[in-house]
Backbone bond lengths (Angstrom), bond angles and torsions (degrees), N, CA, C in turn:
res aa  C-N    CA-C-N  psi(-1)  N-CA   C-N-CA  omega(-1)  CA-C   N-CA-C  phi
1 M - - - 1.442 - - 1.526 108.45 -
2 A 1.283 117.14 107.95 1.460 122.48 174.90 1.521 108.31 -94.86
3 T 1.320 116.30 154.46 1.457 120.07 178.38 1.514 109.67 -124.25
4 K 1.310 115.61 156.25 1.461 122.25 172.93 1.516 106.65 -118.55
5 S 1.323 116.23 134.05 1.458 121.14 -179.41 1.514 110.27 -106.60
6 L 1.325 114.91 150.42 1.455 120.54 172.82 1.519 108.99 -97.13
7 A 1.294 116.99 168.02 1.465 122.42 -176.16 1.523 112.39 -63.48
8 H 1.308 115.63 149.13 1.461 124.10 173.31 1.526 113.79 59.37
9 G 1.309 118.06 32.86 1.456 121.04 174.40 1.511 115.05 66.76
10 M 1.318 118.32 30.96 1.461 121.39 -178.89 1.517 111.39 -67.71
11 G 1.301 117.57 -26.98 1.451 121.58 -178.94 1.519 110.12 144.21
12 T 1.319 115.33 -176.66 1.453 121.15 179.83 1.521 109.80 -131.68
13 F 1.326 115.44 158.66 1.454 120.50 172.25 1.512 108.04 -134.62
14 Y 1.328 115.48 149.41 1.460 120.57 -176.12 1.513 109.91 -159.59
15 K 1.321 114.63 170.20 1.460 122.03 172.78 1.515 106.73 -116.03
16 D 1.312 116.35 130.61 1.458 122.00 -178.76 1.529 108.88 -93.19
17 C 1.344 114.69 72.92 1.455 120.57 -179.44 1.523 109.07 -147.63
18 E 1.316 116.26 178.40 1.458 120.64 -176.96 1.531 112.72 -85.16
19 H 1.310 118.51 -5.05 1.462 121.07 -178.40 1.526 111.22 -73.46
20 P 1.353 117.23 140.20 1.469 119.27 176.78 1.533 110.15 -69.61
21 Q 1.305 115.77 157.79 1.461 121.76 -177.01 1.534 112.03 -56.82
22 S 1.292 117.82 -31.50 1.463 121.14 179.82 1.531 112.54 -66.46
23 R 1.323 118.66 -18.38 1.468 123.17 -178.76 1.518 113.21 -103.04
24 W 1.324 118.66 3.28 1.462 121.27 -176.02 1.523 113.30 -58.45
25 S 1.304 118.54 -34.52 1.462 119.73 -178.13 1.528 112.15 -64.31
26 K 1.318 117.82 -25.86 1.462 121.47 179.73 1.529 113.13 -103.18
27 C 1.306 117.18 -7.02 1.462 123.06 -177.67 1.535 110.21 -74.94
28 P 1.334 119.46 136.71 1.467 121.15 -178.77 1.535 114.17 -80.58
29 H 1.315 118.24 -7.85 1.463 120.62 -178.74 1.526 111.16 -72.89
30 E 1.337 116.27 158.09 1.460 121.18 -176.85 1.523 111.76 -91.25
31 Y 1.323 115.52 156.62 1.464 121.99 177.77 1.527 110.01 -81.16
32 T 1.318 115.38 148.74 1.457 123.23 174.66 1.524 108.02 -121.85
33 L 1.326 116.35 140.91 1.462 122.29 178.52 1.516 109.40 -105.34
34 R 1.315 116.09 149.15 1.467 121.59 173.10 1.523 107.36 -138.05
35 Y 1.333 115.80 125.56 1.459 121.00 -179.28 1.528 109.20 -155.05
36 R 1.311 116.45 170.80 1.467 121.73 176.20 1.522 108.11 -99.31
37 N 1.332 116.15 129.79 1.460 120.05 -179.41 1.532 110.28 -81.37
38 A 1.310 117.08 -176.34 1.461 121.90 -176.44 1.528 112.25 -62.21
39 A 1.317 117.85 -27.69 1.466 121.91 179.01 1.525 111.67 -83.29
40 G 1.329 117.83 -3.83 1.453 121.90 178.97 1.520 114.64 88.23
41 K 1.325 117.03 6.29 1.467 120.21 179.53 1.523 110.13 -91.70
42 Q 1.329 114.75 144.09 1.461 119.73 178.34 1.520 109.62 -70.38
43 T 1.319 116.53 131.90 1.454 123.33 -176.93 1.521 109.19 -126.92
44 E 1.322 116.19 142.79 1.466 121.62 175.76 1.515 108.99 -123.40
45 E 1.320 115.63 139.23 1.460 122.45 173.69 1.518 106.83 -129.21
46 A 1.322 116.37 140.60 1.461 120.78 -178.82 1.524 110.22 -121.79
47 A 1.322 115.62 -179.83 1.466 124.23 172.29 1.516 113.68 79.53
48 F 1.330 117.24 42.56 1.456 121.16 172.90 1.522 107.33 -107.13
49 S 1.316 116.28 120.67 1.464 120.30 -172.54 1.530 113.54 -77.27
50 T 1.329 118.07 -27.46 1.462 120.06 -179.44 1.522 110.54 -127.64
51 Q 1.319 114.91 158.81 1.464 121.15 178.23 1.532 109.81 -63.96
52 E 1.313 118.42 -37.01 1.462 121.89 179.94 1.525 111.54 -62.92
53 K 1.335 117.37 -40.67 1.471 121.18 177.99 1.515 110.57 -66.34
54 A 1.324 117.41 -38.94 1.462 121.26 179.04 1.530 110.32 -64.96
55 I 1.320 117.53 -44.38 1.463 121.12 179.32 1.524 110.57 -66.43
56 A 1.314 117.51 -40.12 1.479 120.88 178.68 1.528 110.65 -60.83
57 R 1.320 117.15 -41.48 1.468 120.52 179.50 1.535 110.59 -67.27
58 L 1.332 117.77 -41.94 1.466 120.12 178.38 1.517 111.61 -62.50
59 T 1.312 117.85 -40.86 1.457 119.41 -179.92 1.523 111.75 -72.42
60 A 1.339 117.75 -26.00 1.460 120.81 176.55 1.522 111.75 -72.98
61 V 1.313 116.73 -29.90 1.468 121.42 179.27 1.487 106.96 -78.14
C-alpha cells in the first residue's frame, strides 16, 4: 500500500489493494483518505472512485 501526500501535511490518499501505485488509474478499487481532524485525531474516509474526488475532499477538510 503506497500513499500519496498533499502539500503542507493536508493528508494522504491511497488504495488498499495489491496493485502498484502506477496502476491506480486503471484499478477498480476505491481510494481511502487519511488526515487529522480538528481535534487532532487521525481519521479515515473511504469510497472515493477517482483521485480527483479524493483530492477535492482532502482540500475541503
